[in-house]
N, C-alpha and C positions, 0 to 999 in steps of 0.2 A: 502493498499500499504505499500511498504518498506519505512524506512527513509533511506535518501539520502546519499550512501556512506556505507561503511561497518561499523558496530559497532562491536569493537572488544570485545571479550569476556573477562569481569572483572577479576580483580585479586583474589584469593582466600585465605583464611587463615586458619586454624585449630581450631574447635571451642572450644579445649582446652587453646586457646592463650589467652583469655580473662577471666575476672571474671564472666560475666553472659554467660548462657549456654543458648542455643536455646531452643525453647517451643513450644509443641502443641497447634497448632491452629486452628486445624479442625479437623475432624474425620468422614469419609464416608464408607457406606457399599452397595453395588449395587446389592439387592438379586435375581432379573432379570435381566440376561446379556444385555447388551444393551441398558438397559431403563434405569429408573431414580435413581440418587443418594439417598441414606437415611443418612440424616446426623445424626452423634450420638455423645452423650458426650463420649462414652466410646466405645470401641472395642475388643473383646475377640478375643486374638490368639491363635492359636491352634497349639498344638507340630507339626502338619503336615507341619507347615508354612503357612497355609490359615488364612482367617478372620470368625470367625463364622457369619451366614448368608449372606455370599456375593456370589455371583452367584452360588445360590442354584437352579436356573431355568435358562432356555434356550429356545430359539425357533428355532429348526433345519429342515434345509428341508431336504424333503422325501429323496433325492436321497444323502445324508451324511451317509456313511456306519457304523458309530461308533455306538455300543449300546446306547440305552436310559442314561444308567448309567454309560456312560464311556466319557471322555474329547475328545475334538476333536477341530481343530482350528476353529477362528471366521468365516472364510470364508465360512464355512460349513453351519451358523448361520443366523438368522435375528439380525445384531448388526449394530453400526452408521456407520462404514467401508463403508457398502455396501447401508443403509438405513437411511440418516442423517434425515429424518422425524421422526424417532422413539423418537428425542429430544423432540418433543411436548408432548409426552405421559407421564401419571405420574402412574407409577405402584407400588401398594402395595399388599405385602404377610401377610396375616394373618395366621403366623404359628399354631397357636391354634385349630383355625377353619378348616383350609387346605382350604383357599379358596385364591383366585388372582383377584383382581380387578383393569384395566386398565380404568382412563379417560384420554379424551382429551376435553381440551379448557372449564373445570370445569364439562363437561359432562361425564357420565359412557358409557363407551364404552361397557366393559362387566365385569362381578361380577360373577365369578362362583366358584364351588368347584374343588379340584384337584383330582377329580376321572376322570374315562378314559370319560364320558360323558362331563364333563366339561370342561377338556381338550383339547377335539375335536371343543367344543362350541369357546371358548378362540382360536384354533388355525384357524377356519373360520374366526371369526370377524377379527383377524390381517390381515389375507389374503385379505380380501375384501379392508381393510384399504388401505395399503400397495399397492395394485393394482390400488389406487387412487393417487398416487405420482408420481411427476415427475422422482424421483430417484426412481426405482422399481426393486429391482433384480428376480423378479417373471416374469417380462417382456420377453416372449419368451424363457422362462426355464418351460416349463409344467413338467417336472422331478421332479422340486424342490416342488412340490404339491402332497398330502398334506403339509402342516407344522405340526411340532411335537412339542408339549410342555414337555420337557425332565428335569428330576432330579427329587429330592423327596423334597424338599423345605425347606430340614434340611442341606443336606450335601453341603460345599463349593465343585465345582469341575469344573465350567467351565471358570477359568479366562484364560488369553490369553496365559501364559505359563502352559503348561502340569503340572508344580512342584507347582504351585499355584502362591506363593511369594506375600507380602505383599509390596505395593507401597508407596513412599514417594516422596514428593518435599518440598523446598522451597520457602515460597511467594518472596522472593528477585529475584530467578529467574523467578519467573513469572512476576514480573514488570520489569526486563529487557527484556523478551520477549516482553511483550506490550510496551516498548517504541521503540525496533524496528519495531513493526507492527505500527507504527503512534502515539502513545502516548494515546490511548482511554484506558479504562480500562478493562481487560482481564479478563473472569471467569475461574477460576482456576477447574471447572467441565468439561470444555474442555478435560481435561488430567484426568479426571476418575481416580486419586490415592486413596488410603486409608489414607493417613497421609498429613497433610500441616503442615509446621512449620514455626515460624518467629524467628528471630534470628540471622540469618546466612548471609552472604554477598553472592551475586548471585552466582551461579553455585557451591557453597561451597559443597554441597552435593553430586557432582560427585567427589570429591577426596577422599570421605569415602569408594569408592569400595576396598573391600579387606581387610576392617576395622572391629571393632566391635563398636556399639552402645548401650548405654541402653536408654530405655525410660519407665520412672518410673520405676518399679522393672523386665521389661523384655529385654533381653538381646537379639539383633539381630546379624547377618553376614552381611554386606550389600553385596551381590552379585553381582550386577551388574549395570549398567545402563540402563534407560529406552528407547529402540528405537521407536517412535512415527509413526501412521499409518494416512489413511486419516480422521479416526473418530475425530481427532482434528480440522478439518476443518468445522465439524458441529458447527453453534452457536447453545448451550444447551437450550438457550429458543425458535428461532425460528424453529429450524431443516433445516436450510438454510447454503450451506456451503458458508461461507463470507470472509474467512481468510485462507489465503495459509499457515499454520505454517510450515508445512514440509519445505516449501522452507525458509521460514523466519528464521529457526534454523540450517538449513546449510548453507546458503548464509550469513546473519547476524553476527554469530557466528563462521563462518570458521568450522563448523560438516562433518567430513566425513557422517555420517548418521545423521539424525534428532532425537533430544537427550533430553530428560527433565526429570529429577527424577530418581530415582534410584530402585530395589528390592530388600527387605530384608526377610532374613530365620531366626526364632528364633533358639539361639546355646541351649535352655535347654526346658522345659515343655510349656512354653508359660505363657499367663496369662492376665491379664486387663491392655489396657493403658487407659489414658483419656485425655480430652483436659484440658490444663495447665501444663503438666506433663514437667519435662525437659528432654533434650536431650543431654547425654553426650557421645563424641567419648571416646572409653577407650584406 
């Protein structure tokens, strides 16, 4: 539940105002869109503005008109926004062997090669599972079947934004939201960012929009704030919608739209970033 009364948005200051710079606390990529995060010590930032290995596969509805190798909005795919129960699944792509394995509660649901027949078996297994969920986007929509496993397992292309973009949030902002939500610990996995940082004040990263930052040797333009969707309501462990974070963001912090984190675009050739590296506002 919301804390009583409105929680004012905390004051912000530039990261250049102090002697200590913020640092990267955690890095994530999401090989299968809408499924399990993969914590990483390093991420490779491509010149195209995407993270290597991020959202390289997706599960698309049959009536989504986009070609398999083309981007489409998440509304045309299985994702947490329409299927919160996906949070309980653990997906791993073996890009060397060209296989996808999905587990549920420690048991293998499917482990198949990413050839035509394997993709069909993956899609069938997922459709069967989703059909058993309380919140099921296939119910009453026969036109969405059969599901299609799309992507080449190499090229990142199924981010929420067609331009891709790397996403970042500050853990101080996360703690502010957790306090507004009642004070219990809040998993940052609800927000599915690529980069989590420590050493800023709450909401400080939102002030970086329009500016450049450097993480390690990679320079980024901070392109925009991230407006959030119903995917954030899903508990990343249970797959149950248990917290109305969109409402919390707009009411507790007087936001016009539910906003958390920012989107970044590399200004040069990209490169690798690592946990522990400094984040400098230029």
